[in-house]
Backbone of each chain as nested JSON, in Angstrom:
{
  "chains": [
    {"id": "A", "residues": [
      {"number": 1, "name": "MET", "atoms": {"N": [10.13, 41.154, -30.698], "CA": [9.58, 42.275, -30.493], "C": [8.963, 43.151, -31.967]}},
      {"number": 2, "name": "LYS", "atoms": {"N": [9.861, 42.944, -33.266], "CA": [9.241, 43.335, -34.257], "C": [7.975, 42.975, -34.453]}},
      {"number": 3, "name": "ALA", "atoms": {"N": [7.88, 41.588, -34.788], "CA": [6.625, 40.836, -34.797], "C": [5.252, 41.187, -34.216]}},
      {"number": 4, "name": "PHE", "atoms": {"N": [5.471, 41.529, -33.002], "CA": [4.478, 42.229, -32.284], "C": [3.959, 43.523, -32.75]}},
      {"number": 5, "name": "GLN", "atoms": {"N": [5.022, 44.359, -33.342], "CA": [4.888, 45.666, -33.803], "C": [4.234, 45.752, -35.11]}},
      {"number": 6, "name": "GLN", "atoms": {"N": [4.685, 44.503, -35.746], "CA": [3.943, 44.107, -37.028], "C": [2.457, 44.132, -36.955]}},
      {"number": 7, "name": "ASN", "atoms": {"N": [2.003, 43.255, -35.887], "CA": [0.843, 42.831, -35.44], "C": [0.228, 43.898, -34.621]}},
      {"number": 8, "name": "LEU", "atoms": {"N": [0.443, 45.134, -34.244], "CA": [-0.101, 46.059, -33.487], "C": [-1.226, 46.402, -33.532]}},
      {"number": 9, "name": "LYS", "atoms": {"N": [-1.567, 46.558, -34.994], "CA": [-2.972, 47.237, -35.171], "C": [-4.259, 46.377, -35.009]}},
      {"number": 10, "name": "LYS", "atoms": {"N": [-3.582, 45.202, -35.717], "CA": [-4.752, 43.924, -35.243], "C": [-4.969, 43.982, -33.594]}},
      {"number": 11, "name": "LEU", "atoms": {"N": [-3.794, 43.931, -33.122], "CA": [-3.646, 43.427, -31.503], "C": [-4.642, 44.52, -30.462]}},
      {"number": 12, "name": "GLU", "atoms": {"N": [-4.278, 45.856, -31.231], "CA": [-5.242, 47.261, -30.955], "C": [-6.581, 47.024, -31.349]}},
      {"number": 13, "name": "ALA", "atoms": {"N": [-6.931, 46.499, -32.465], "CA": [-7.981, 46.626, -32.737], "C": [-9.061, 45.47, -31.992]}},
      {"number": 14, "name": "ALA", "atoms": {"N": [-8.266, 44.565, -31.428], "CA": [-8.913, 43.404, -30.485], "C": [-8.655, 43.748, -28.849]}},
      {"number": 15, "name": "ASP", "atoms": {"N": [-8.453, 45.019, -28.677], "CA": [-8.768, 45.441, -27.2], "C": [-7.065, 44.99, -26.281]}},
      {"number": 16, "name": "THR", "atoms": {"N": [-5.967, 44.822, -27.34], "CA": [-5.156, 44.597, -26.474], "C": [-3.799, 45.392, -26.239]}},
      {"number": 17, "name": "GLN", "atoms": {"N": [-3.36, 45.358, -25.083], "CA": [-2.012, 46.405, -24.869], "C": [-0.886, 45.181, -24.901]}},
      {"number": 18, "name": "VAL", "atoms": {"N": [-0.203, 45.803, -25.559], "CA": [1.506, 45.005, -25.869], "C": [2.24, 45.577, -24.815]}},
      {"number": 19, "name": "LEU", "atoms": {"N": [2.926, 44.785, -24.131], "CA": [3.842, 45.341, -23.092], "C": [5.077, 44.2, -23.093]}},
      {"number": 20, "name": "GLY", "atoms": {"N": [6.391, 44.718, -23.753], "CA": [7.542, 44.257, -23.68], "C": [8.339, 44.018, -22.255]}},
      {"number": 21, "name": "VAL", "atoms": {"N": [8.865, 42.879, -21.719], "CA": [9.518, 43.113, -20.647], "C": [11.042, 42.387, -20.927]}},
      {"number": 22, "name": "SER", "atoms": {"N": [11.761, 43.0, -19.931], "CA": [13.083, 42.516, -19.848], "C": [14.129, 42.958, -18.869]}},
      {"number": 23, "name": "MET", "atoms": {"N": [15.196, 42.572, -18.815], "CA": [15.747, 42.901, -17.432], "C": [16.952, 44.007, -17.755]}},
      {"number": 24, "name": "ASP", "atoms": {"N": [16.98, 44.547, -18.891], "CA": [17.493, 45.573, -19.107], "C": [17.056, 46.717, -18.51]}},
      {"number": 25, "name": "SER", "atoms": {"N": [17.927, 48.147, -18.611], "CA": [17.709, 49.34, -17.898], "C": [16.561, 50.071, -18.764]}},
      {"number": 26, "name": "PRO", "atoms": {"N": [15.778, 51.06, -18.285], "CA": [14.585, 51.644, -19.519], "C": [15.478, 52.384, -20.443]}},
      {"number": 27, "name": "PHE", "atoms": {"N": [16.829, 52.908, -19.993], "CA": [17.474, 53.633, -21.013], "C": [17.646, 52.423, -22.084]}},
      {"number": 28, "name": "ALA", "atoms": {"N": [18.41, 51.743, -21.841], "CA": [18.631, 50.525, -22.738], "C": [17.548, 49.902, -23.731]}},
      {"number": 29, "name": "ASN", "atoms": {"N": [16.289, 50.141, -23.087], "CA": [15.191, 49.435, -23.835], "C": [14.336, 50.913, -24.804]}},
      {"number": 30, "name": "LYS", "atoms": {"N": [14.764, 51.895, -24.131], "CA": [14.133, 52.741, -25.178], "C": [14.938, 52.987, -26.115]}},
      {"number": 31, "name": "ALA", "atoms": {"N": [16.194, 52.719, -26.268], "CA": [17.453, 53.02, -27.329], "C": [16.99, 51.758, -28.395]}},
      {"number": 32, "name": "PHE", "atoms": {"N": [16.676, 50.654, -27.727], "CA": [16.312, 49.005, -28.59], "C": [14.967, 49.494, -29.221]}},
      {"number": 33, "name": "ALA", "atoms": {"N": [13.94, 49.974, -28.239], "CA": [12.931, 50.431, -29.182], "C": [12.928, 51.226, -30.034]}},
      {"number": 34, "name": "ASP", "atoms": {"N": [13.664, 52.344, -30.166], "CA": [13.786, 53.327, -31.501], "C": [14.448, 52.759, -32.237]}},
      {"number": 35, "name": "GLN", "atoms": {"N": [15.607, 51.642, -32.133], "CA": [16.26, 51.008, -33.154], "C": [15.175, 50.212, -33.722]}},
      {"number": 36, "name": "ILE", "atoms": {"N": [14.605, 49.315, -33.321], "CA": [13.619, 48.631, -34.125], "C": [12.405, 49.125, -34.219]}},
      {"number": 37, "name": "GLY", "atoms": {"N": [11.966, 50.638, -34.108], "CA": [10.668, 51.031, -34.651], "C": [9.714, 50.419, -33.624]}},
      {"number": 38, "name": "VAL", "atoms": {"N": [9.523, 50.013, -32.442], "CA": [8.8, 49.522, -31.838], "C": [8.048, 50.769, -30.776]}},
      {"number": 39, "name": "THR", "atoms": {"N": [6.719, 50.72, -30.816], "CA": [6.187, 51.846, -30.438], "C": [5.269, 51.688, -29.001]}},
      {"number": 40, "name": "PHE", "atoms": {"N": [5.268, 50.279, -28.521], "CA": [4.533, 49.986, -27.375], "C": [5.443, 49.844, -26.239]}},
      {"number": 41, "name": "PRO", "atoms": {"N": [5.338, 50.147, -24.94], "CA": [6.137, 50.182, -23.957], "C": [7.447, 49.218, -23.792]}},
      {"number": 42, "name": "LEU", "atoms": {"N": [8.453, 49.221, -23.538], "CA": [9.522, 48.121, -23.254], "C": [9.454, 48.36, -21.611]}},
      {"number": 43, "name": "LEU", "atoms": {"N": [8.982, 47.362, -21.247], "CA": [9.395, 47.768, -19.453], "C": [10.566, 47.007, -18.892]}},
      {"number": 44, "name": "SER", "atoms": {"N": [11.336, 47.832, -18.059], "CA": [12.626, 47.467, -17.413], "C": [12.373, 46.61, -16.23]}},
      {"number": 45, "name": "ASP", "atoms": {"N": [12.37, 45.212, -16.2], "CA": [12.592, 44.61, -15.137], "C": [13.973, 44.563, -14.167]}},
      {"number": 46, "name": "TRP", "atoms": {"N": [14.44, 45.676, -13.825], "CA": [15.717, 46.025, -13.636], "C": [15.957, 44.953, -11.898]}},
      {"number": 47, "name": "GLY", "atoms": {"N": [16.878, 43.969, -11.873], "CA": [16.868, 43.286, -10.807], "C": [16.066, 41.537, -11.044]}},
      {"number": 48, "name": "GLY", "atoms": {"N": [14.933, 41.518, -12.027], "CA": [14.503, 40.564, -12.254], "C": [13.364, 40.032, -11.348]}},
      {"number": 49, "name": "ASP", "atoms": {"N": [12.975, 40.99, -10.325], "CA": [11.868, 40.431, -9.493], "C": [10.656, 39.963, -10.283]}},
      {"number": 50, "name": "VAL", "atoms": {"N": [10.198, 40.546, -11.232], "CA": [9.006, 40.179, -11.821], "C": [9.096, 39.052, -12.851]}},
      {"number": 51, "name": "THR", "atoms": {"N": [10.176, 39.121, -13.375], "CA": [10.69, 37.75, -14.27], "C": [10.487, 36.342, -13.157]}},
      {"number": 52, "name": "ARG", "atoms": {"N": [11.368, 36.753, -12.242], "CA": [11.273, 35.549, -11.07], "C": [9.854, 35.276, -10.826]}},
      {"number": 53, "name": "GLN", "atoms": {"N": [8.939, 36.29, -10.339], "CA": [7.618, 36.044, -10.174], "C": [7.129, 35.132, -10.818]}},
      {"number": 54, "name": "TYR", "atoms": {"N": [7.318, 35.515, -12.316], "CA": [6.28, 34.804, -13.268], "C": [7.406, 33.193, -13.632]}},
      {"number": 55, "name": "GLY", "atoms": {"N": [8.194, 33.158, -12.805], "CA": [8.858, 31.956, -13.089], "C": [9.755, 31.67, -14.342]}},
      {"number": 56, "name": "ILE", "atoms": {"N": [10.169, 32.671, -14.621], "CA": [10.965, 32.346, -16.33], "C": [12.477, 33.041, -16.145]}},
      {"number": 57, "name": "TYR", "atoms": {"N": [12.881, 32.94, -14.806], "CA": [14.223, 33.515, -14.624], "C": [15.092, 32.43, -15.013]}},
      {"number": 58, "name": "VAL", "atoms": {"N": [16.167, 32.258, -15.728], "CA": [17.371, 31.461, -15.902], "C": [18.449, 31.834, -15.52]}},
      {"number": 59, "name": "ASP", "atoms": {"N": [18.831, 30.996, -14.561], "CA": [20.038, 31.242, -13.348], "C": [21.333, 31.38, -14.694]}},
      {"number": 60, "name": "LYS", "atoms": {"N": [21.191, 30.308, -15.93], "CA": [22.388, 30.133, -16.551], "C": [22.64, 31.413, -17.471]}},
      {"number": 61, "name": "TYR", "atoms": {"N": [21.559, 32.164, -17.473], "CA": [21.833, 33.403, -18.651], "C": [21.673, 34.797, -17.901]}},
      {"number": 62, "name": "LYS", "atoms": {"N": [21.429, 34.799, -16.695], "CA": [21.117, 35.662, -15.636], "C": [19.941, 36.755, -16.456]}},
      {"number": 63, "name": "ALA", "atoms": {"N": [19.094, 35.985, -17.026], "CA": [17.926, 36.828, -17.895], "C": [16.577, 35.797, -18.012]}},
      {"number": 64, "name": "ALA", "atoms": {"N": [15.783, 36.389, -18.393], "CA": [14.456, 35.907, -18.428], "C": [14.332, 35.032, -20.024]}},
      {"number": 65, "name": "ARG", "atoms": {"N": [13.749, 33.832, -19.54], "CA": [13.153, 33.202, -21.116], "C": [12.502, 33.755, -21.961]}},
      {"number": 66, "name": "ARG", "atoms": {"N": [12.396, 33.733, -23.265], "CA": [11.596, 34.311, -23.994], "C": [10.453, 33.763, -23.821]}},
      {"number": 67, "name": "VAL", "atoms": {"N": [9.09, 34.307, -23.452], "CA": [7.973, 33.869, -23.588], "C": [6.928, 34.858, -23.583]}},
      {"number": 68, "name": "ASN", "atoms": {"N": [5.663, 34.63, -24.036], "CA": [5.086, 35.46, -24.297], "C": [3.656, 35.162, -23.496]}},
      {"number": 69, "name": "PHE", "atoms": {"N": [3.201, 36.148, -22.452], "CA": [1.882, 35.653, -21.992], "C": [0.481, 36.384, -22.793]}},
      {"number": 70, "name": "LEU", "atoms": {"N": [-0.394, 35.827, -22.897], "CA": [-1.526, 36.668, -23.251], "C": [-2.6, 36.666, -22.033]}},
      {"number": 71, "name": "ILE", "atoms": {"N": [-2.873, 37.925, -21.576], "CA": [-3.529, 38.101, -20.213], "C": [-4.909, 38.713, -20.234]}},
      {"number": 72, "name": "GLY", "atoms": {"N": [-5.923, 37.941, -20.432], "CA": [-7.1, 38.601, -20.281], "C": [-7.723, 39.727, -19.635]}},
      {"number": 73, "name": "LYS", "atoms": {"N": [-8.899, 40.446, -19.799], "CA": [-9.611, 41.411, -19.284], "C": [-9.473, 41.142, -17.631]}},
      {"number": 74, "name": "ASP", "atoms": {"N": [-9.702, 39.654, -17.323], "CA": [-10.164, 39.321, -16.062], "C": [-8.988, 39.102, -15.377]}},
      {"number": 75, "name": "GLY", "atoms": {"N": [-7.65, 39.387, -16.038], "CA": [-6.168, 38.976, -15.286], "C": [-5.822, 37.279, -15.254]}},
      {"number": 76, "name": "LYS", "atoms": {"N": [-6.511, 36.813, -16.246], "CA": [-5.995, 35.023, -16.301], "C": [-5.079, 35.225, -17.305]}},
      {"number": 77, "name": "ILE", "atoms": {"N": [-4.512, 34.339, -17.5], "CA": [-3.578, 33.81, -18.863], "C": [-4.457, 32.912, -19.595]}},
      {"number": 78, "name": "LEU", "atoms": {"N": [-4.69, 33.631, -20.762], "CA": [-5.255, 32.896, -21.818], "C": [-4.414, 32.215, -22.633]}},
      {"number": 79, "name": "GLU", "atoms": {"N": [-3.235, 32.819, -23.182], "CA": [-2.319, 31.867, -23.631], "C": [-0.861, 31.898, -23.303]}},
      {"number": 80, "name": "GLU", "atoms": {"N": [-0.011, 30.836, -23.745], "CA": [1.436, 31.253, -23.651], "C": [2.27, 30.376, -24.602]}},
      {"number": 81, "name": "GLN", "atoms": {"N": [3.379, 31.282, -24.728], "CA": [4.535, 30.695, -25.584], "C": [5.769, 30.94, -25.31]}},
      {"number": 82, "name": "VAL", "atoms": {"N": [6.019, 30.0, -25.524], "CA": [7.484, 29.611, -24.504], "C": [8.579, 29.477, -25.297]}},
      {"number": 83, "name": "ASP", "atoms": {"N": [9.958, 29.935, -25.312], "CA": [11.211, 29.614, -25.977], "C": [10.922, 29.835, -27.416]}},
      {"number": 84, "name": "ARG", "atoms": {"N": [11.405, 29.171, -27.989], "CA": [11.165, 29.066, -29.422], "C": [10.107, 29.63, -30.114]}},
      {"number": 85, "name": "ASP", "atoms": {"N": [8.831, 28.703, -29.56], "CA": [7.676, 29.34, -29.68], "C": [7.109, 30.368, -29.962]}},
      {"number": 86, "name": "ALA", "atoms": {"N": [8.062, 31.228, -28.896], "CA": [7.485, 32.479, -28.58], "C": [8.239, 33.843, -29.788]}},
      {"number": 87, "name": "ILE", "atoms": {"N": [8.998, 33.286, -30.824], "CA": [9.259, 34.129, -31.57], "C": [8.31, 34.653, -32.578]}},
      {"number": 88, "name": "ASP", "atoms": {"N": [7.674, 33.892, -32.864], "CA": [6.132, 34.016, -34.002], "C": [5.063, 34.105, -32.644]}},
      {"number": 89, "name": "PRO", "atoms": {"N": [4.524, 35.191, -33.017], "CA": [3.532, 35.547, -31.995], "C": [1.893, 35.293, -32.46]}},
      {"number": 90, "name": "LYS", "atoms": {"N": [2.054, 34.543, -33.749], "CA": [0.854, 34.324, -34.655], "C": [-0.528, 33.669, -33.638]}},
      {"number": 91, "name": "LYS", "atoms": {"N": [0.034, 32.688, -32.831], "CA": [-1.079, 32.027, -31.742], "C": [-1.768, 33.208, -30.978]}},
      {"number": 92, "name": "ILE", "atoms": {"N": [-0.926, 33.929, -30.594], "CA": [-1.551, 35.22, -29.625], "C": [-2.345, 36.155, -30.612]}},
      {"number": 93, "name": "VAL", "atoms": {"N": [-1.759, 36.758, -31.445], "CA": [-2.6, 37.207, -32.348], "C": [-3.996, 36.633, -32.778]}},
      {"number": 94, "name": "ASP", "atoms": {"N": [-3.629, 35.647, -33.316], "CA": [-5.132, 34.599, -33.476], "C": [-5.98, 34.622, -32.314]}},
      {"number": 95, "name": "ALA", "atoms": {"N": [-5.389, 34.104, -31.345], "CA": [-6.722, 34.032, -30.07], "C": [-6.987, 35.778, -29.866]}},
      {"number": 96, "name": "CYS", "atoms": {"N": [-6.258, 36.563, -29.818], "CA": [-7.197, 37.888, -29.991], "C": [-8.279, 38.25, -30.751]}},
      {"number": 97, "name": "GLU", "atoms": {"N": [-7.791, 37.887, -32.092], "CA": [-8.89, 38.134, -33.184], "C": [-9.899, 37.194, -32.82]}},
      {"number": 98, "name": "ARG", "atoms": {"N": [-9.895, 35.769, -32.482], "CA": [-11.224, 35.17, -32.353], "C": [-11.84, 35.598, -31.147]}},
      {"number": 99, "name": "LYS", "atoms": {"N": [-11.287, 36.215, -29.978], "CA": [-12.031, 36.801, -28.917], "C": [-12.981, 37.784, -29.114]}},
      {"number": 100, "name": "GLU", "atoms": {"N": [-12.334, 38.366, -30.249], "CA": [-13.07, 39.776, -30.909], "C": [-14.023, 39.356, -31.776]}},
      {"number": 101, "name": "LEU", "atoms": {"N": [-13.757, 38.375, -32.453], "CA": [-15.072, 37.711, -33.408], "C": [-15.985, 37.421, -32.717]}},
      {"number": 102, "name": "SER", "atoms": {"N": [-15.725, 36.503, -31.558], "CA": [-16.659, 35.761, -30.625], "C": [-17.521, 36.667, -29.713]}},
      {"number": 103, "name": "ARG", "atoms": {"N": [-17.26, 38.053, -29.725], "CA": [-18.156, 38.924, -28.901], "C": [-19.577, 39.258, -29.388]}}
    ]},
    {"id": "B", "residues": [
      {"number": 1, "name": "MET", "atoms": {"N": [23.189, -12.43, -39.375], "CA": [23.31, -11.863, -38.308], "C": [23.905, -10.2, -38.321]}},
      {"number": 2, "name": "LEU", "atoms": {"N": [24.406, -10.104, -39.401], "CA": [24.97, -8.849, -39.599], "C": [23.617, -7.804, -39.772]}},
      {"number": 3, "name": "GLY", "atoms": {"N": [22.526, -8.769, -40.691], "CA": [21.193, -7.751, -40.831], "C": [20.881, -7.698, -39.779]}},
      {"number": 4, "name": "VAL", "atoms": {"N": [20.333, -8.445, -38.863], "CA": [19.82, -8.15, -37.5], "C": [20.55, -7.08, -36.832]}},
      {"number": 5, "name": "TRP", "atoms": {"N": [21.844, -6.978, -36.629], "CA": [22.527, -6.188, -35.992], "C": [21.889, -4.489, -36.9]}},
      {"number": 6, "name": "LEU", "atoms": {"N": [22.039, -4.725, -37.921], "CA": [21.779, -3.341, -38.76], "C": [20.281, -2.85, -38.479]}},
      {"number": 7, "name": "LEU", "atoms": {"N": [19.411, -3.995, -38.162], "CA": [18.097, -3.736, -38.262], "C": [17.777, -3.033, -36.744]}},
      {"number": 8, "name": "THR", "atoms": {"N": [18.769, -3.539, -35.855], "CA": [18.543, -2.779, -34.306], "C": [18.981, -1.621, -34.586]}},
      {"number": 9, "name": "ALA", "atoms": {"N": [20.208, -1.396, -34.911], "CA": [20.721, 0.094, -34.845], "C": [19.843, 0.972, -35.596]}},
      {"number": 10, "name": "ALA", "atoms": {"N": [19.339, 0.29, -36.671], "CA": [18.443, 1.649, -37.541], "C": [17.247, 1.852, -36.573]}},
      {"number": 11, "name": "ILE", "atoms": {"N": [16.649, 1.017, -35.685], "CA": [15.543, 1.24, -34.66], "C": [15.977, 2.263, -33.877]}},
      {"number": 12, "name": "VAL", "atoms": {"N": [17.06, 1.514, -33.047], "CA": [17.383, 2.146, -31.864], "C": [18.428, 3.731, -32.266]}},
      {"number": 13, "name": "CYS", "atoms": {"N": [18.987, 3.832, -33.291], "CA": [19.629, 5.067, -33.268], "C": [19.061, 6.178, -33.363]}},
      {"number": 14, "name": "PRO", "atoms": {"N": [17.82, 6.254, -34.305], "CA": [16.958, 7.812, -34.37], "C": [16.662, 8.044, -33.205]}},
      {"number": 15, "name": "GLN", "atoms": {"N": [16.358, 7.034, -32.396], "CA": [15.447, 7.444, -31.005], "C": [16.583, 8.154, -29.971]}},
      {"number": 16, "name": "ILE", "atoms": {"N": [17.868, 7.662, -30.031], "CA": [18.791, 8.268, -29.348], "C": [19.112, 9.849, -29.995]}},
      {"number": 17, "name": "LYS", "atoms": {"N": [19.077, 9.942, -30.972], "CA": [19.459, 11.16, -31.836], "C": [18.297, 12.187, -31.23]}},
      {"number": 18, "name": "ALA", "atoms": {"N": [16.928, 11.622, -31.344], "CA": [15.952, 12.325, -31.004], "C": [15.909, 12.798, -29.683]}},
      {"number": 19, "name": "GLN", "atoms": {"N": [16.465, 11.789, -28.725], "CA": [16.349, 12.389, -27.652], "C": [17.576, 13.152, -27.222]}},
      {"number": 20, "name": "GLY", "atoms": {"N": [18.367, 13.388, -27.854], "CA": [19.677, 13.988, -28.017], "C": [19.452, 15.686, -28.142]}},
      {"number": 21, "name": "ASN", "atoms": {"N": [18.268, 15.595, -29.211], "CA": [17.883, 16.997, -29.91], "C": [17.097, 17.481, -28.96]}},
      {"number": 22, "name": "LYS", "atoms": {"N": [16.35, 16.93, -28.214], "CA": [15.23, 17.459, -27.259], "C": [15.715, 17.491, -25.868]}},
      {"number": 23, "name": "PRO", "atoms": {"N": [16.399, 18.882, -25.64], "CA": [16.492, 19.248, -24.008], "C": [15.133, 19.191, -23.201]}},
      {"number": 24, "name": "GLU", "atoms": {"N": [15.297, 18.585, -22.341], "CA": [13.848, 18.675, -21.272], "C": [13.546, 19.744, -20.914]}},
      {"number": 25, "name": "PRO", "atoms": {"N": [12.128, 20.358, -21.71], "CA": [11.542, 21.388, -21.435], "C": [11.279, 22.064, -19.977]}},
      {"number": 26, "name": "VAL", "atoms": {"N": [11.691, 23.245, -19.469], "CA": [11.303, 23.072, -18.366], "C": [10.026, 23.775, -17.874]}},
      {"number": 27, "name": "PRO", "atoms": {"N": [9.279, 22.864, -17.269], "CA": [7.57, 23.606, -16.98], "C": [7.671, 24.805, -16.848]}},
      {"number": 28, "name": "MET", "atoms": {"N": [6.417, 25.24, -16.969], "CA": [6.189, 26.573, -16.757], "C": [5.617, 27.007, -15.336]}},
      {"number": 29, "name": "LYS", "atoms": {"N": [5.664, 27.827, -14.35], "CA": [5.269, 27.728, -13.156], "C": [3.889, 28.602, -13.425]}},
      {"number": 30, "name": "LEU", "atoms": {"N": [3.578, 29.405, -14.54], "CA": [2.668, 29.765, -14.41], "C": [1.655, 29.297, -15.803]}},
      {"number": 31, "name": "LYS", "atoms": {"N": [0.473, 28.933, -15.491], "CA": [-0.423, 28.129, -16.802], "C": [-1.565, 28.904, -17.181]}},
      {"number": 32, "name": "VAL", "atoms": {"N": [-2.103, 28.496, -18.275], "CA": [-3.309, 29.003, -18.736], "C": [-4.218, 28.708, -17.88]}},
      {"number": 33, "name": "GLY", "atoms": {"N": [-5.064, 29.729, -17.461], "CA": [-5.829, 29.846, -16.566], "C": [-5.464, 30.579, -15.086]}},
      {"number": 34, "name": "ASP", "atoms": {"N": [-4.168, 30.658, -15.035], "CA": [-3.879, 31.335, -13.95], "C": [-4.05, 32.583, -13.625]}},
      {"number": 35, "name": "VAL", "atoms": {"N": [-4.276, 33.372, -12.51], "CA": [-4.2, 34.806, -12.559], "C": [-2.424, 35.383, -12.472]}},
      {"number": 36, "name": "ALA", "atoms": {"N": [-2.242, 36.0, -13.529], "CA": [-1.413, 36.653, -13.797], "C": [-0.811, 37.138, -12.44]}},
      {"number": 37, "name": "PRO", "atoms": {"N": [0.277, 37.208, -12.123], "CA": [0.485, 38.367, -10.908], "C": [0.931, 39.667, -11.357]}},
      {"number": 38, "name": "ASP", "atoms": {"N": [0.43, 40.513, -10.493], "CA": [0.244, 42.17, -10.758], "C": [2.055, 42.554, -10.377]}},
      {"number": 39, "name": "PHE", "atoms": {"N": [2.174, 43.456, -11.206], "CA": [3.57, 43.965, -11.099], "C": [3.521, 45.647, -11.436]}},
      {"number": 40, "name": "LYS", "atoms": {"N": [4.473, 46.405, -11.215], "CA": [4.64, 47.779, -11.187], "C": [5.891, 47.684, -12.139]}},
      {"number": 41, "name": "LEU", "atoms": {"N": [6.032, 48.229, -13.248], "CA": [7.401, 48.419, -13.945], "C": [7.638, 49.743, -14.651]}},
      {"number": 42, "name": "GLN", "atoms": {"N": [8.888, 50.168, -15.102], "CA": [8.732, 51.219, -15.338], "C": [9.396, 51.127, -17.26]}},
      {"number": 43, "name": "TYR", "atoms": {"N": [9.008, 52.271, -17.715], "CA": [9.901, 52.443, -19.188], "C": [10.138, 53.939, -19.406]}},
      {"number": 44, "name": "PHE", "atoms": {"N": [10.836, 54.181, -20.295], "CA": [11.106, 55.488, -20.438], "C": [10.508, 55.799, -21.492]}},
      {"number": 45, "name": "ASP", "atoms": {"N": [9.886, 56.945, -21.575], "CA": [9.123, 57.076, -22.912], "C": [9.881, 58.223, -23.683]}},
      {"number": 46, "name": "GLY", "atoms": {"N": [10.613, 58.867, -23.232], "CA": [11.468, 59.865, -24.27], "C": [11.858, 61.204, -23.345]}},
      {"number": 47, "name": "SER", "atoms": {"N": [10.697, 61.122, -22.313], "CA": [10.701, 62.506, -21.361], "C": [10.999, 62.043, -19.756]}},
      {"number": 48, "name": "GLY", "atoms": {"N": [10.668, 61.069, -19.868], "CA": [10.643, 61.021, -18.455], "C": [10.621, 59.05, -18.032]}},
      {"number": 49, "name": "GLU", "atoms": {"N": [10.3, 58.338, -16.946], "CA": [10.099, 57.205, -16.551], "C": [8.716, 57.112, -16.293]}},
      {"number": 50, "name": "LYS", "atoms": {"N": [8.303, 56.536, -16.935], "CA": [6.398, 56.24, -16.4], "C": [6.394, 54.558, -16.029]}},
      {"number": 51, "name": "ASP", "atoms": {"N": [5.34, 54.906, -14.862], "CA": [4.79, 53.466, -14.335], "C": [3.943, 52.734, -15.014]}},
      {"number": 52, "name": "VAL", "atoms": {"N": [4.21, 51.101, -15.019], "CA": [3.15, 50.82, -15.854], "C": [2.767, 49.422, -14.809]}},
      {"number": 53, "name": "THR", "atoms": {"N": [1.649, 49.272, -14.153], "CA": [1.066, 48.113, -13.584], "C": [0.06, 47.37, -14.465]}},
      {"number": 54, "name": "LEU", "atoms": {"N": [-0.153, 45.871, -14.135], "CA": [-0.868, 45.09, -14.74], "C": [-2.138, 45.448, -14.518]}},
      {"number": 55, "name": "SER", "atoms": {"N": [-2.383, 46.053, -13.352], "CA": [-3.805, 46.157, -12.841], "C": [-4.602, 47.106, -13.396]}},
      {"number": 56, "name": "GLN", "atoms": {"N": [-3.738, 47.973, -14.136], "CA": [-4.248, 48.967, -14.614], "C": [-5.152, 48.742, -15.575]}},
      {"number": 57, "name": "TYR", "atoms": {"N": [-4.931, 47.592, -16.696], "CA": [-5.534, 47.19, -17.466], "C": [-6.857, 46.122, -17.206]}},
      {"number": 58, "name": "ARG", "atoms": {"N": [-6.87, 46.106, -16.105], "CA": [-7.904, 44.88, -15.555], "C": [-9.292, 45.439, -15.952]}},
      {"number": 59, "name": "GLY", "atoms": {"N": [-10.128, 44.442, -16.699], "CA": [-11.295, 44.81, -17.225], "C": [-11.615, 45.741, -18.042]}},
      {"number": 60, "name": "LYS", "atoms": {"N": [-10.144, 46.545, -18.826], "CA": [-10.151, 47.266, -19.783], "C": [-9.799, 46.402, -20.726]}},
      {"number": 61, "name": "SER", "atoms": {"N": [-8.471, 45.743, -21.129], "CA": [-8.34, 45.452, -22.089], "C": [-7.257, 44.133, -21.959]}},
      {"number": 62, "name": "ASN", "atoms": {"N": [-7.152, 43.381, -22.722], "CA": [-6.171, 41.961, -22.654], "C": [-4.56, 42.725, -22.573]}},
      {"number": 63, "name": "VAL", "atoms": {"N": [-3.618, 41.813, -22.229], "CA": [-2.757, 42.317, -22.117], "C": [-1.66, 41.24, -22.894]}},
      {"number": 64, "name": "VAL", "atoms": {"N": [-0.592, 41.436, -23.866], "CA": [0.517, 40.791, -23.959], "C": [1.983, 41.378, -23.255]}},
      {"number": 65, "name": "LEU", "atoms": {"N": [2.246, 40.269, -22.636], "CA": [3.427, 40.204, -21.704], "C": [4.3, 39.838, -22.909]}},
      {"number": 66, "name": "ALA", "atoms": {"N": [5.482, 40.461, -23.059], "CA": [6.437, 39.566, -23.916], "C": [7.882, 39.857, -23.355]}},
      {"number": 67, "name": "PHE", "atoms": {"N": [8.151, 38.802, -22.567], "CA": [9.374, 38.889, -21.814], "C": [10.578, 38.285, -22.918]}},
      {"number": 68, "name": "TYR", "atoms": {"N": [11.613, 39.508, -23.213], "CA": [12.677, 38.88, -23.828], "C": [13.891, 38.697, -23.214]}},
      {"number": 69, "name": "ILE", "atoms": {"N": [15.049, 38.092, -23.814], "CA": [16.364, 38.122, -22.955], "C": [16.832, 39.029, -23.07]}},
      {"number": 70, "name": "PHE", "atoms": {"N": [17.322, 39.933, -23.997], "CA": [17.88, 41.089, -23.588], "C": [17.373, 42.282, -24.696]}},
      {"number": 71, "name": "ALA", "atoms": {"N": [17.536, 43.537, -24.856], "CA": [17.721, 44.677, -26.019], "C": [18.709, 44.224, -26.817]}},
      {"number": 72, "name": "PHE", "atoms": {"N": [18.345, 44.576, -27.838], "CA": [19.264, 43.982, -29.178], "C": [19.554, 42.599, -29.481]}},
      {"number": 73, "name": "THR", "atoms": {"N": [18.553, 41.76, -29.098], "CA": [18.416, 40.728, -29.442], "C": [17.528, 40.329, -30.493]}},
      {"number": 74, "name": "GLY", "atoms": {"N": [16.961, 39.364, -31.244], "CA": [16.246, 39.408, -32.21], "C": [14.978, 39.147, -31.499]}},
      {"number": 75, "name": "GLY", "atoms": {"N": [14.026, 38.969, -32.659], "CA": [12.641, 38.569, -32.153], "C": [11.846, 39.72, -31.705]}}
    ]}
  ]
}
């Protein structure tokens, strides 16, 4: 989440809204956001319905996999980063900036 | 004879090791090019809970959805 915060200006400049999602309660997420200085919304998928809908619920951990999706204005997925690759969002930030340049 | 055995071991062992290091990645259900399913989720903005839907950004901005395991974990 911090990595996205560090890149937030670049992403916003490329018309991109960042949303964190986890299966924590809204209050835990707010406390987490405050602690690490995140200013974008951290959404609460309490119960995990959306996590399952996106196919990334892990039974073993009773939680979501670490995945970043970049979704375009048309609602289609443009990029995916999964598990360890999702820790550094550079691929997504670069993709946003490329799109911005190519306009 | 020993030389042949060592050579064979040297060829086979790294492969076994490599397999051991790579757990089978679970394929993703949603792939690049798929339409992301709409959702409605809440977050707490300090004064109250706010609803967010994916469809509210349709035609307006790109969206990064960053799923993370739990609050207070790294990344």
